[in-house]
Phi, psi and omega in degrees: 000126182279171184296322181298316180296318180297320179296316178300320180297317180293319179298317180297317177301316181297318180295314179297317180298319180293333179282339181292140182276009182238148179298136177224151183204161170239136182235134177278177181294339179275002178087358180273145177287123178264344176201138171224149180267180185297319181298325178296314180298318180298323182294316183273351173082045177210157175255358185262109181295327182289334183293330183271357182302319182260007180292125179276105183297340180296334180289346179271352185286143172292137183305324181289340182255349190300313185301312184290318182294316180295320178296319179294323179295313180297318181294317181294318179294325181292328182280345184056042177227160178301142176214157183236137179234148174227140178181176179264133181235144181274121177283168186299334180272007177093352181282137177275129179235138175282128178236143169250113183256128178247120182239143177226147174290144176247156185228144178279183184298339180266006178082015181265136179297124182234010176147205182224151175240137186218160176216143182236138180243133177284112182247023182300313180298321180297316179300321181293321183286336186304316182297318179293325183290333179298326180285349181257023186301316181294322181292331183275353184299319179294321179298320180298322182292338185252355186288161178280352177267150175275142176237127179222133177243134177234160174280183187290351175260352178108358181285131180295133177239341181200132176218151173261173185298322182296321179296320178300319178297318183297314185269355176070032181225153178282163179297317180297322180294319182293329182296348179251013183238162172258154176305322182295334185284336180255358177277141179302133182306325182291342181264348182295329182298331176268322187292312187299312178301320180293320178296314181295321178294322178298316179294320184284313188251352183077020184278117176287158178207160175242133185218133171260127183208181181246139168255146178257120179281164181302330180276006178091351180287160185249138172235126177274136180226155170251113182255123171257116194243135176216158182270140176255131184240154171282174182301328180282358179096356182283127179290134177234358179186173180228133181250133177239129171263118191247128176243129178286113181245023182300313180298321179297320178298319181293320181289329181294331183298335183272353184272157174297152190295318180293313179295328179300317182298317180294315183295322178297318180296319181292309183291327178299336178266006178083017180266147173241133181261155179207155174228147176226103183284135180274144007265356188280343178061037168239158183178190184281134174245151172288152182305321184286350173288320174298317179299319183298322181271354179084022178262154169290144179284122176284161182296323183272358178055036178247140180232159181251150180303320182294328176298323176293311182298327180300336184265351185280138178303138187300333180284343184250355188294325179297321179300315183291315180301317181297317180295317180295315182296318179295322178293317181292320184280313188252349183079019182278119177294155183220156173219113187230154174239135186202169180255148173235162171243112186304146182288331186276323184227002178074006182294139179276130178226153176260133176237152170239126184236134174244135181216155178217159176262140178248127178258151178283176182303340180265006179083011180269128178303130183244325181194164173252141177228152179186183179224154178229146177238146169271113184246024183301314183296322178295318180297318179295319179297318179296319179295318178298319180295316178297318181296318180296317180295321180295316180298316180298316181296320180297312179299316184297316187275332186256353183295141175284332177290162182267117182243128179207161177231160178212166172274181182287352173268009178063042173250134186295129177251339174198154177202150181273168183302330181298323178297312182297319180296321182289320185269345178084024179244152170282160178304320180296323180286328183284322184295134179090349180284149177279152174304331181297341178284346185244352180226165178278184185299315180296322179294321179292324175296324179293314179295325178295319178295320178296318178297315181295324178299317179291323179294325182280319190242351183075194178074203183236161176235153178223126181205163179249137186213149176279135183236141182250126179276173182297325181269012173092001177288147179255125179243161174242120181247140170258121190242129170250129182216155175214165182285146169261132182255143177278182180299335180272005179082002182265147180298136177229000178176190181237145170239128187224147172234129184234158178220140180281116179246022183301307182296321180297317179296318179295321178296318179299317180296318179294318180297318179299320179297317180295319181295318178298320179294318179297317179300315180299317182290321179295317178300318178297321180296315179295324177296321179295319179300318179297317180296318179298317180299318180297319181287324183288321186263032180286344182302136180292349179286342181261119182298148178298329182298323179290322176297318178297320180297317180297314180295326177296320179293321176298318180295321179296318177298319180295320180297313179298317180296321180295320179297319182289316181289333175299330178256026176064033176057042175247168179310139183247159183286139183301310184298317180297321179298313182294317182295317180295327182281329190254322187301327177298344182270356185237153178279347181211142179296338182287351180289343181243144172235121180255132180214122179161166180291153178282106182252152173261123187253133180294156183304316182299315179294322183298317182294314180298320181291322179296318178294322178298314180299322179297315181296317179295319180293321179298317178296322180294327179290322183282313191233346191245219191296332181271004179274353177222167186284344186263354186281148177225161180227129175257129174242111184239136181218162178207159177246128183236151176244121182282176180296335178274004178086359181281133177270138181227150176257126175242122184234140178234125177257121182230122178259136177219152175086003179264188178293161178300141187259139173239138180295137180290152181282338179219157179277121180276179180297322180300317179297316180295326179295317179298312183296319179295317181297319183278322186271298186293318184281320188249352181074028180248197179216155181230136175238122177253126180239121181263074178286155181300322183286341181157160182289140172236134178233127180243124183247133177224106184226156174299148179239086184294159176301123182297342179273349183282151180287147179243152175264127182243000000 
């Protein structure tokens, strides 16, 4: 290569470097900058390239990042291998900006190491968005499964725990196969010496890193990847895994091998950051494109790697094409550099992607415009993340402002930090008046002690609390609120406040109290009515022609009805428990609780079914006292039941009454009133059936009735 060609190459490199929107530099072995581009000068605030030659970049480092960045720089330079650093650097206006610096060793024409070449990317926005994106983890899971990048999660020892389809494609292994392997087992042995220390440091210190390395596929072939690695932590801060975002860069590696070594270093740094370079020679506006620019637009790579301006415009979304044309024309006409964001539709699959393009005009030595140069980034993921974040914030704001429930937050001193309009409307305060007020302004002393106890419970045990409390409005009205609250945690995982949702249950509580009063009154009146019926029966049946046994039977049935009614009204006439119903109906008939054995699931029985069942139990027990198992001291009775669901979906109750240990049983010659009462109660009232068997060993009664949903309404 002659000197003229070499000079042209350096000039071309300088022009491309100056067009790049990111700082770039060349450093000699003495540590002095031998070249910096325009973006570098803009960052440090000078137009004099010679002035920055002796500028100590270490003085720009944030104190909290200096130790790690300097250690990484020394280690990377000592290895004579590419290395990446991240940290905060002070811009000339005093603002701290996060930069990711990628440095590679450079070599002269004789293959001798002569310094380093570097490029820095401003990742401040990315760092800011990262915290917000963590909260969108569930929303991004579908995106991760469909992305062109591979995602792999391993535990702290390196065993794979989660991979997406793209990662399986990259490494040539199935998901099931990877679940039994470690990351170290598929990494090229020559790359483990760099990979393992970085992995261990990430697990130990939580330090993220970016690494280009090789994976070995099952067939022995090699795939080059760019891994962006970060640690995944539990809420308590304990690391439980490591996540790698993997991009297949095998093709890029192969194309880089054909480039000159100095240009290769620059191109690797640019493409490694996802940038595509392009040139447009004037006046035809065609020129050399980087290979990944064709990939970005969805075109096949041509052999000469040249692209035309119209090929670019053909891919731009129709709503954005005017923006791009205007920026290009202004740059060509006036020399105005531009930075634009726009959408494209890929040529291969029509997929919509967002690009960011920076461009500048280059003039020849005579001041005549000769070409446009620039770089493009694919910013689709950033745009989607921003859209998701905006959408999430909009949904939260809509729910917060329009919800009928009362939503509010407070600090740990129980002072209101935010509240929705429903809170203000209920309490009679404006938002400005409500913010900063203590809970004590809205509750009495006992109520504030209650909220303090609820807060302490969450601080001690975590979780959420639910309680009912009296609340006082601005105009003195007393309300009853049911409040659910939980702690809000800061970025460090420590509690920093409360989030609460409340509902006004004042009317519901008053209704419950009124309903309870009415039920108690109804119970009292029914009992009085039944007592009157008994008194009337005693007066009516005084005739000696009516046996006392029949009068006793009648009064027993009235008492059984009263007992069932009392059980139901005690529970506010709502479904009652099966076991409690049976025990209340039967135990008064026996001298010992051991005479009965109850076996069956705990069912809730509707009021209508409960009354019929209680009367049936009374009749059976009365008969057992006269003629069956309860007529002697050795008799026992088993009551066994079950709930079944038929093929038509109907639930039924099946109950079996079995007497044993009593006198021998003889079938009656006629059906008495008690038998007819049982059959009418079970059949006519409930639509079921009853079977009475007078076995010699003891009476058996089998009941089969519908078992309606205890929550369903009944017709009375």
